[in-house]
C-alpha positions in Angstrom: 0.0 0.0 0.0 1.1 3.5 -0.8 0.1 6.7 1.0 -3.3 8.1 0.0 -3.4 10.7 -2.8 -3.1 14.4 -1.9 -5.9 16.7 -2.8 -4.0 18.0 -5.9 -3.0 14.6 -7.1 -6.6 13.2 -6.7 -8.1 16.1 -8.8 -5.3 15.9 -11.4 -6.0 12.2 -11.8 -9.8 12.8 -11.9 -9.5 15.3 -14.7 -7.4 12.9 -16.8 -10.0 10.1 -16.1 -13.0 12.3 -17.0 -11.3 13.5 -20.2 -10.4 10.1 -21.4 -13.7 8.4 -20.6 -16.3 9.7 -23.1 -18.3 6.5 -22.9 -18.9 3.6 -20.5 -16.6 1.5 -22.7 -13.7 3.9 -22.4 -14.3 4.4 -18.7 -14.2 0.6 -18.1 -11.1 0.3 -20.3 -9.3 3.0 -18.3 -10.4 1.4 -15.1 -9.2 -2.1 -16.2 -5.9 -0.7 -17.5 -5.2 1.1 -14.2 -6.0 -2.0 -12.2 -3.9 -4.3 -14.3 -1.0 -1.8 -14.0 -1.4 -2.1 -10.2 -1.1 -5.9 -10.3 -4.7 -6.9 -10.5 -5.0 -10.2 -12.4 -7.6 -10.2 -15.3 -10.2 -13.0 -15.2 -12.4 -14.1 -18.1 -15.9 -15.3 -17.4 -15.7 -18.1 -19.9 -12.7 -19.6 -18.1 -12.6 -21.8 -14.9 -11.4 -19.7 -11.9 -9.2 -20.7 -9.0 -9.0 -17.6 -6.8 -6.3 -17.4 -4.0 -6.3 -15.3 -0.9 -3.7 -12.6 -1.0 -4.2 -11.8 -4.7 -6.1 -9.2 -6.6 -8.4 -9.7 -9.5 -10.6 -8.0 -12.1 -13.3 -9.0 -14.5 -15.3 -7.1 -17.1 -18.5 -7.6 -18.9 -19.7 -6.1 -22.1 -16.7 -3.8 -22.1 -18.7 -1.5 -20.0 -18.9 -2.9 -16.5 -16.0 -4.0 -14.2 -15.5 -5.8 -10.9 -12.2 -5.4 -9.0 -11.6 -7.8 -6.0 -8.9 -7.9 -3.4 -8.9 -11.3 -2.0 -7.9 -10.7 1.7 -5.9 -13.2 3.8 -8.5 -13.2 6.6 -11.3 -15.8 6.2 -14.3 -14.3 4.3 -16.7 -15.7 6.9 -14.9 -13.7 9.6 -14.2 -10.5 7.7 -17.0 -10.2 5.1 -16.4 -8.2 2.1 -16.2 -4.4 1.9 -17.9 -3.3 -1.4 -18.3 -0.1 -3.3 -20.6 0.3 -6.2 -20.9 3.0 -8.8 -21.9 3.3 -12.5 -20.1 4.0 -15.7 -22.9 5.4 -17.8 -24.2 9.0 -18.1 -27.2 10.6 -20.0 -26.2 11.3 -23.6 -27.4 11.2 -27.2 -26.8 7.9 -29.0 -26.6 7.5 -32.7 -29.6 5.5 -34.1 -28.9 2.3 -36.2 -30.2 4.0 -39.5 -29.2 7.5 -38.5 -28.5 9.3 -41.8 -30.7 12.2 -42.7 -30.7 14.9 -45.5 -32.4 18.0 -44.7 -32.0 20.6 -47.3 -28.6 19.4 -48.1 -27.5 19.3 -44.4 -26.3 15.8 -43.4 -27.6 15.0 -39.9 -27.5 12.0 -37.7 -30.6 10.8 -35.8 -30.1 10.3 -32.2 -31.9 8.6 -29.2 -31.9 10.2 -25.8 -30.1 7.9 -23.3 -31.3 8.3 -19.8 -32.8 11.4 -18.2 -30.8 14.0 -20.0 -31.1 17.7 -19.4 -31.5 18.5 -23.2 -31.2 22.3 -23.4 -27.5 22.5 -22.6 -26.7 20.3 -25.6 -27.4 23.2 -27.9 -24.4 25.1 -29.5 -21.8 22.8 -28.1 -18.7 21.4 -30.0 -19.7 17.6 -30.2 -17.5 14.6 -30.9 -18.5 11.0 -31.1 -17.1 7.9 -29.4 -18.1 4.4 -28.5 -17.7 0.7 -29.6 -17.6 -0.5 -33.1 -18.0 -4.2 -34.2 -16.5 -5.2 -37.4 -15.8 -8.3 -39.7 -12.1 -8.7 -40.2 -10.3 -10.1 -43.4 -10.5 -13.6 -42.0 -14.3 -13.3 -41.6 -14.2 -13.1 -37.8 -16.1 -10.6 -35.8 -14.2 -8.2 -33.5 -14.8 -4.9 -31.6 -12.8 -1.9 -31.0 -13.2 1.4 -29.1 -13.4 4.5 -31.2 -13.1 8.2 -30.2 -13.1 10.8 -32.9 -11.5 13.2 -30.4 -12.5 16.3 -32.3 -15.5 18.5 -32.9 -17.5 16.7 -35.7 -21.0 17.9 -34.9 -23.2 20.7 -33.4 -26.9 21.2 -32.6 -27.5 24.9 -33.4 -30.2 26.8 -31.5 -33.1 28.4 -33.1 -32.6 32.2 -33.2 -34.6 34.3 -30.7 -35.9 36.3 -33.6 -37.8 33.1 -34.9 -39.2 32.2 -31.5 -39.7 35.3 -29.3 -41.1 33.1 -26.5 -38.0 31.0 -26.3 -37.1 32.3 -22.9 -40.5 31.8 -21.5 -42.0 28.6 -22.9 -39.9 26.7 -25.5 -40.1 23.0 -25.2 -37.7 20.6 -26.8 -39.0 17.7 -29.0 -36.5 14.9 -28.7 -37.2 13.4 -32.1 -36.8 16.6 -34.2 -35.2 19.4 -32.3 -31.9 17.9 -31.1 -30.6 16.3 -34.3 -26.8 16.9 -34.6 -25.5 18.7 -37.8 -22.3 16.9 -39.1 -21.8 17.9 -42.7 -23.1 20.1 -45.6 -23.7 18.0 -48.7 -22.8 19.3 -52.3 -26.6 19.7 -53.1 -29.9 19.0 -51.6 -30.4 15.9 -53.6 -26.9 14.4 -53.0 -26.5 10.9 -52.0 -26.3 10.4 -48.2 -23.0 9.2 -46.8 -23.3 5.8 -45.1 -22.5 6.2 -41.4 -20.9 2.8 -41.2 -18.6 3.7 -44.1 -17.6 6.9 -42.2 -16.7 4.8 -39.1 -14.8 2.4 -41.3 -12.8 5.4 -42.6 -12.1 6.7 -39.2 -11.0 3.3 -38.0 -8.6 3.1 -40.9 -7.3 6.5 -40.0 -6.7 5.8 -36.4 -5.9 2.1 -36.6 -4.3 1.4 -40.0 -3.0 -1.9 -38.6 -6.6 -3.2 -37.9 -7.8 -5.8 -40.6 -11.2 -4.1 -40.8 -13.1 -5.5 -43.8 -16.7 -4.2 -42.9 -18.2 -2.2 -40.1 -21.2 -4.4 -39.0 -22.6 -2.4 -36.1 -21.9 0.2 -33.5 -22.8 1.8 -30.2 -21.8 5.5 -30.7 -22.6 8.5 -28.6 -22.1 12.2 -28.9 -20.2 14.0 -26.2 -19.0 17.6 -25.5 -15.4 18.2 -26.5 -14.8 20.8 -23.8 -12.5 19.3 -21.2 -12.8 19.3 -17.4 -11.8 22.6 -15.8 -11.4 24.2 -12.4 -13.9 27.1 -11.9 -14.1 30.1 -9.6 -11.9 32.9 -8.4 -10.4 30.5 -5.8 -10.8 27.4 -8.1 -13.4 26.0 -5.8 -15.3 23.9 -8.3 -14.8 21.3 -11.0 -16.9 21.6 -14.1 -17.1 18.5 -16.4 -19.2 16.2 -18.4 -20.0 12.9 -16.8 -19.3 13.7 -13.2 -22.5 11.7 -12.5 -21.1 9.1 -12.0 -17.4 8.8 -13.2 -16.4 10.9 -10.1 -17.6 7.9 -8.0 -15.9 5.3 -10.3 -12.7 7.2 -9.9 -13.0 7.5 -6.1 -13.7 3.6 -6.0 -10.7 2.9 -8.3 -8.2 5.0 -6.3 -9.6 3.7 -3.0 -9.3 0.0 -3.8 -5.7 0.5 -4.9 -5.1 1.5 -1.2 -7.1 -1.6 0.2 -5.7 -3.6 3.0 -4.6 -7.1 1.9 -5.8 -8.6 5.2 -9.5 -8.1 4.4 -11.5 -8.7 1.2 -12.6 -5.6 -0.8 -14.6 -5.3 -3.9 -15.4 -2.5 -6.4 -18.1 -2.8 -9.0 -18.9 -0.2 -11.7 -21.9 -1.2 -13.8 -23.4 0.1 -16.9 -27.0 1.1 -17.6 -27.9 2.7 -14.2 -29.4 5.7 -15.9 -31.9 3.5 -17.7 -32.8 1.2 -14.9 -29.8 -1.2 -14.6 -31.8 -4.1 -16.2 -29.2 -5.7 -18.4 -26.6 -8.4 -18.3 -24.1 -5.8 -17.2 -26.3 -3.6 -15.1 -26.7 -3.6 -11.3 -30.0 -5.4 -11.7 -28.4 -8.1 -13.8 -26.5 -11.1 -12.3 -22.9 -9.9 -12.7 -22.2 -9.3 -8.9 -24.3 -12.3 -7.8 -22.5 -14.6 -10.2 -19.1 -13.3 -9.1 -20.1 -14.1 -5.4 -21.4 -17.5 -6.4 -18.0 -18.4 -8.1 -16.1 -17.0 -5.1 -18.3 -18.8 -2.6 -20.1 -21.8 -4.2 -21.6 -23.0 -0.9 -24.9 -21.2 -0.3 -24.6 -21.4 3.5 -21.2 -19.9 3.5 -22.1 -17.3 1.0 -25.0 -16.0 3.0 -22.9 -15.8 6.2 -20.3 -13.8 4.3 -22.9 -11.4 2.9 -24.3 -10.9 6.3 -20.9 -9.7 7.5 -20.3 -7.5 4.4 -21.4 -4.0 3.5 -21.9 -2.1 0.2 -21.3 1.7 -0.3 -23.4 2.8 -3.2 -21.7 5.9 -4.5 -23.6 8.3 -6.7 -23.7 12.0 -6.8 -26.1 14.0 -4.6 -28.0 17.2 -5.3 -26.3 20.2 -3.7 -28.5 23.0 -2.8 -28.6 25.4 -5.7 -28.3 29.1 -4.6 -30.8 30.1 -7.3 -33.3 27.5 -6.4 -33.1 26.9 -2.7 -36.9 26.1 -2.3 -36.2 22.9 -4.2 -34.7 21.5 -1.0 -35.9 20.5 2.4 -34.8 23.4 4.7 -32.8 21.1 6.9 -31.2 19.0 4.2 -29.5 21.2 1.6 -26.0 19.8 1.1 -23.3 22.4 0.3 -20.5 21.8 -2.2 -17.1 21.6 -0.4 -18.6 20.6 2.9 -18.1 16.8 2.6 -19.9 13.7 1.2 -23.5 13.2 1.6 -25.5 10.4 3.1 -28.7 10.0 1.1 -31.8 8.9 2.9 -35.3 8.1 1.6 -38.2 6.6 3.6 -39.6 5.0 0.5 -36.3 3.1 -0.2 -35.2 5.1 -3.2 -31.9 5.1 -1.3 -30.8 1.9 0.7 -29.4 3.7 3.7 -30.2 2.4 7.1 -29.4 3.8 10.6 -26.8 1.0 11.0 -25.0 1.5 7.6 -25.2 5.3 8.2 -23.7 4.9 11.6 -20.7 2.8 10.2 -20.1 5.3 7.4 -20.0 8.2 9.9 -17.5 6.2 11.9 -15.2 5.8 8.9 -15.5 9.5 8.1 -14.5 10.3 11.6 -11.5 8.1 11.3 -10.5 9.9 8.1 -11.3 13.3 9.5 -13.9 13.8 6.8 -17.0 16.1 7.3 -20.3 14.5 6.4 -23.7 15.8 5.3 -27.1 14.4 4.8 -29.7 14.7 2.0 -33.4 14.0 2.2 -35.7 15.2 -0.7 -38.5 17.5 0.0 -41.6 15.4 1.2 -43.7 17.0 -1.7 -41.1 16.1 -4.4 -39.7 12.9 -5.8 -36.0 12.0 -5.9 -33.7 10.0 -8.0 -32.4 6.5 -7.1 -29.2 4.5 -7.4 -27.9 1.0 -7.7 -28.1 0.9 -3.9 -31.7 -0.4 -3.5 -31.1 -2.7 -6.4 -27.9 -4.4 -4.9 -29.5 -4.5 -1.5 -32.5 -6.4 -2.8 -30.7 -8.6 -5.3 -27.7 -9.6 -3.2 -29.0 -9.0 0.3 -26.1 -7.0 1.4 -26.3 -4.1 3.9 -26.0 -0.9 1.9 -25.6 2.9 2.3 -26.2 5.5 -0.4 -23.7 8.3 -0.4 -22.2 10.8 -3.0 -20.6 14.1 -3.6 -22.9 17.2 -3.8 -23.2 18.6 -7.4 -25.1 21.0 -9.4 -26.7 20.5 -12.9 -26.9 16.9 -12.5 -27.6 15.1 -16.0 -26.6 18.3 -17.9 -23.9 18.1 -20.6 -21.6 19.8 -18.1 -22.0 19.3 -14.3 -20.4 21.0 -11.4 -18.8 19.7 -8.2 -16.6 21.0 -5.4 -12.9 20.4 -5.6 -12.8 18.9 -2.0 -15.8 16.5 -1.8 -14.5 13.9 -4.1 -11.2 13.7 -2.2 -13.0 13.7 1.1 -15.1 10.7 -0.1 -12.0 9.1 -1.3 -10.4 9.4 2.1 -13.5 7.9 3.8 -13.6 4.9 1.4 -9.9 4.3 1.9 -10.6 4.1 5.6 -13.5 1.7 4.7 -11.2 -0.6 2.6 -8.1 -0.3 4.6 -8.6 -0.5 8.3 -9.7 -3.8 10.0 -11.1 -1.9 13.0 -14.0 -1.9 13.3 -14.9 -5.0 11.5 -17.9 -4.7 9.1 -19.6 -7.4 11.1 -20.2 -4.7 13.7 -23.2 -3.8 11.6 -24.8 -6.7 13.3 -25.2 -4.7 16.5 -25.8 -6.6 19.7 -29.5 -7.1 20.2 
């Protein structure tokens, strides 16, 4: 184990991770590469596993979800497993399968809105594209590769105020026709449409001339904002970036598990598709974590005993109280940026926090000298949810929902404090690293 990261080193690494992870595929690749560089051994789900205490492992699914596991030397039945869960996906615009459009000689690509995106901020941004491309090679085999255009290739222009004088009062956005990205001007209005798969093929040949790409068969491509992460404010108090929800938590989990104690077992799971319900083979509602635990602990009785002694931190960003919209918060539960991570509570189980898991998290925050806040939504308003209730109900593990307070959640560019991510990282390091108290303490004496 090395010393935990300083505030500056943490934020520098976070900026690089955000910049290099425009899609869940890229985020998972970056997580896996960092883990392997730190000595984690890659596992493949199609192989037989023989896991050994004292070693570190990782496994991916669908190229967009990852589990990292530190197999501690202490018996699992005694120590349990310390888990942290986050998600790799963010709301975005995804290119449709037959996306090509010709509107008065302007070549556009039809898109589908992924997740609960805040649409207005997508206008007038310099957009690029990235994702996974599946192709047939020269031997007739199917392979996939990650692609990032890494430059501005599209824009969604706003309609001028002169053509809609009520734009600032009542303009609505039709997701089918109002947010179609513009990518090219054709030679004439009746010119033949470029084939998007052919454009992807050309970009693959430009970036990867050594790849034996014969034909692009299909793709999962998303648009993203090319503006990189930045420190904001006269005193650089804030971080502005795309995909803070929830790559900030993924990065916290990554850097924390690298600091994990080898004596106790720790696990990090970052899954895809949280923004659309997590119901997929690689989502939190799918079997990925459950199957990993079954392979680790085939005996049902032993597995249940280990889960009883385990705890999951579900890390996902929280709503900071917005100074322009303070009435959107409960007056006693408006988390402030740069005042520490937030424990999220909901009586209707939109969050999985209990008094016991909250008590333990507060204990770890105290050990790490980390301030902590609480969030409860206004009683007359709904709130979001996380993977926390899903994992708690699917696996049966005690769970707490926490996160860093942010503004503009689900916008193309979100805002967080420069200190909160680092503070949550310090608390999770304490959770992963220290054997005192054992997680089994969650089973308080009755």
